N, C-alpha and C positions, 0 to 999 in steps of 0.2 A: 535611842535619844535623838532627837533633832538637834538642829542648829540652834533652833528659836527656844528650846527647853534649856538648853547649854547658857544661852546668853541671857536670861532671866534668872537662872541660880547664881549665875558670876556676880549679877547686879545685888542680889540678896545676900550674897557672901561678904563684898565689900561692904555693904553698910555697916555702921559701926552697932553693937549689941543694941537691942533697942530695950524700953521697959519690960515687964510681965507680962502686962495687957499689950503691950503693943505688937511683943511678940506672938500672941496669940491669934491676933489680930493680921499679922504677917502669912503666920500657917495658913489661916482659912484664905488668904488670899491667894498664896501658890497651888491651894488645893485646886482652887477656881479656876489660876491659868493653869494648872495641869490637866483638869477636864477639858477645857477648851481647847487645849494644843492637840487633845488626841480626837477631838471632836473635828476638827479642822483635818486631821491625818485620814483619818477614814473617810470623810469626802471627798478627799482630795484622790484618794485611794478608788473609790467608785467611781469618781468621774474617770481618772485614768483608763480603767477596766469596760467604761461604756465605750470610750473612743474606740479602743484596740478592738471590742465587738462590732461598732459601724463598720473600722476599717476591713476589719477580715468580712463582714458580711459583703461589702462594695468588691474586696478582693477574689472571693468566692461563691457566686450568687449560687441562689439554693438550686438544686436538681431534684426534678419530681421522679422518683425512684417508685416504678410500680411494685405492689406487692405482688411475691414470689406465689405463683398459681400451686397448689397442691390438688395433685390426684394420680390417678395411674398414668404412667410413663409411657407417654405415646410412643406407638409401633412404628417402626419405618415401613414405609409404604413402598410395596414391592410390585414392580407392575407386572400384569396379568401373564401370566405366560401362554402363548399361543399353541394350543393342541395341535400335534399335525393329523391333518387327515389319514386314516390310513386309507392307501391305496386301494381301489377296486381291481378286484383280480381280472385280469384279463382274458375274456370270453373266447376260447379257442373259435379259430376260423369253422363254420359249418361245413362238415362233408356232404361235398356235393352227391345228389340224387345218381343212383346207380342208372344207366342208359343200357337199353336192351340189346343194344350190338354190342358191350362188353359184359355181357351176361351168359352165362350156360346153366342148362338146369337140368335136370334128372330124378327120375322117382320109382317108388313101386307100391304096390299094397299088397295085401294079404289078408286071407279070410280071419274072422274074429266074430264070432256067434252070430252069422249070416251074413257079415256086412264085411267090406271091403275097407280095412284103416293102413293107413299107412303116412307117406310122407313126400313132398318135393324140396328137392335141395340147391341152391343156387352156388356160383361161385364166379368172382369177380375174376374177369380175364382182361383188364384191362393195367394202366401201368401206375395209375393211383388210387388210393383209398377211395369208396363210393358208399352210397347209404340207401337202405330199404327200410323204410316204415308203412305202418297201416297193415289193410287186410286186404290181398291180391283176390281175385275171382279166378275161377276155373271152367275151360269150354272142352267136351266131350265132343268128337267130330268121328261119324262112321267111315268108311270106306271111300263114300264119295264126298266127304269132305262137309257132311251136315251133320250141324248139332243136333245130340242128343238132346231130349226131352227131360233133363234134370232141373230141379231146381236148386238153387245154393241158399244154405242158411250159414250164419257164423257157428262154429267152434268154440264151445266155452263162451257163452256172451259176458260172466264177469270177469274175465281180464280185460286188461286196455289193451290199444293199440300201442306196439311197441317201435323202435328204430334201431335195426342194426348196422353197425358201419364193418363194411367186406374191406378185408384187407388184399392187395392184388395178389394173384397165384396162389389164395389158400384154398382148397380143396372144400367145397359145402361150408362156406362163410356163414349162410343164414339156411332158414327151412322153415315149413310151416305145415301143417298135420292136415290131412284131407282122411274123409272118412262118407263112403258111398252106400247106400242102404235101398231095399227094395228096388232091384231092375228084375223087369218081366220081358224085355225086348231081347234082340239080337246079341249072339254072345260070339260076334265076328270083332276082328280087330280094329283098335281105335287108334284115335290119337288124343294126346292130352296136349292142352296149351293154358299158357300161364298168362292173364292178363293183370299188369302192372297198375297198383294205384298211381292216383293223379293223372300221370301220361297215359295210360290206359294203351300201351304197348303190349303187342302179343309177343310171348318167348315160346317155342316150341320145345315140350320136356323129353328130353332122349329115355324110351322105352327101357324101364331094367327092372321090370316083373308086372306088365301092368295087363297080363292075359287074363287074370281071373276075373268074375264079374259076381256082385253081390247077390244074395237068395232073393226070389220073387216071393214078398209075404203075403201082397196082396194088390191083385191084378187093377182093381179101381183105385187104388192111391196112388198119388205122386212118387216119383224116386227125387231122393235127397241126396246131395253131396255137402257134409258141413267143411266151411273151411275157418283155419285157424290165421292167427297173426304171425308175422314174421318174427322168428326169434334167434337166438346163437343155438347153435346144436351142442348137447350135452357133449364133455368130453370122454 
């Protein structure tokens, strides 16, 4: 109850007892005063609340807050890993080609169905490894040093020419096959020579069994000697 209502009631209580009609009139007047006072209090309260809201807004300005974005949680960015490039295997240096001055050769053949079949072996007499590749040539010389009329051909045409590394001091580090057929000439001693491929250097072959000759199958036909490629001798 406000001070205003207390004052109104005090004044009414101090007045002398009125007439019944007057009493009814005063009761109605008190009800009107009470209603008016209650309305005034409500208006004042609403006004005070509005002023408080305005002051609060002035002190705390509105801050725009963006709505939270919903969705899958972003994954942290991981920097790409640089894959290490595998190192290329280092190619060992090529073994130098064998020189004729650091080689020695020996060979032989024997009868095989009317032909002479055998082989020639080569040894590296140097101090460093060397290599032989491809297919050599053969020269057959008589006692006068003249080359015999023998036509060369490849032995086993289907095989590829290989490269063989000869270690120093290893006997018979490489070999190749020879097959001589249809010889109708002299049976006098002969000299066998190897012609190296690429360099065409000539290496004399030590005779370890070249005394025999192929059978004469056809005098009107050529004599042939088949030559294989360099290969590693079987162990």
